[in-house]
N, C-alpha and C positions, 0 to 999 in steps of 0.2 A: 137586567143588568143596571147597576147603580153607578152614578158618576163619582169620582174621587172626592168631590166637594160635598157629597151627601153625608150629613153627620150621623145618620141612623146606624150604619155598620159599625162606626166607632163606639157607639153606646152599647152595642151588643158585645163587642170585644172587651170592653173595660171590666165588666164583672168577672169574666174568665181570667183575665190577667190578675185581677185582685185576688181571686181564689188561689191561683197558682203561687203568687208571691206569699200569701199567708201560709200555705202548705210548706213552702221552702223555708219560711221563718221558723215554723214549728220544728222542722227537721234540723235546722241549724242549732236551735236551742237544745234539742235532744242530743245531738252530737256533742255539743259543748259540755253538757252535764255528764254524759257517759265518759268522755275523755277526762273530765275533772276527777271523777270517781276513780278511773283507772290510774291516774297520776297519784292520787292520795293513797292508793294501795301500795305504791312503790316507795313511799316515804318511810324512812327508818326513824321511828319515834324513840326518844330517849327514855331510859328507865328512871325510876325515882331518884337513885343516887346521882346519875348524871345531871338530871334536872336541878337537883339541890345544889350540887357543886358549881354548876355553871351559873346558877342564879346568884350564889354568893360571890362568885368572881365578878359578875356584872355589877352587883351592888357596891363592892369594894372599889372597882374602877370608876364608877360614877361618883362615889364619895371623894376619891382622890382628885378627880378632874374638877369637881365643884370646889374643893379646897384650893386647888391651884389657881383656878379662875378668880376666886374671891380674893386670894392673896395678891395677885397681880393687880386686880381692880383697886384694892385698898392702897397698894404701893403707888399706883398712878394718881389716885385721889390725894394721898399725902404729898406727893411730889408737886402736884398742881397747886395745892394749898400753900406750899412753901414758896413757889415761884410767884404766884399771883396774890400775895398778901396786900 
């Protein structure tokens, strides 16, 4: 029988714990990948027409937003130049 302060039993237990945790890590990764693939099977992918029309809508909205931001920025720049001459 060994005493609780004897480090030898701890050294014997550590490799077993390490192997167990490695196995659990591999299982977690496998479960994650299988659940990811299962979720991707449920996704409804757009067809070419939907993809094109939604892409055009996004491009138009980004263009309008950029124009609005640029016009507001130019207005504030002009107003600041008028005030701080």
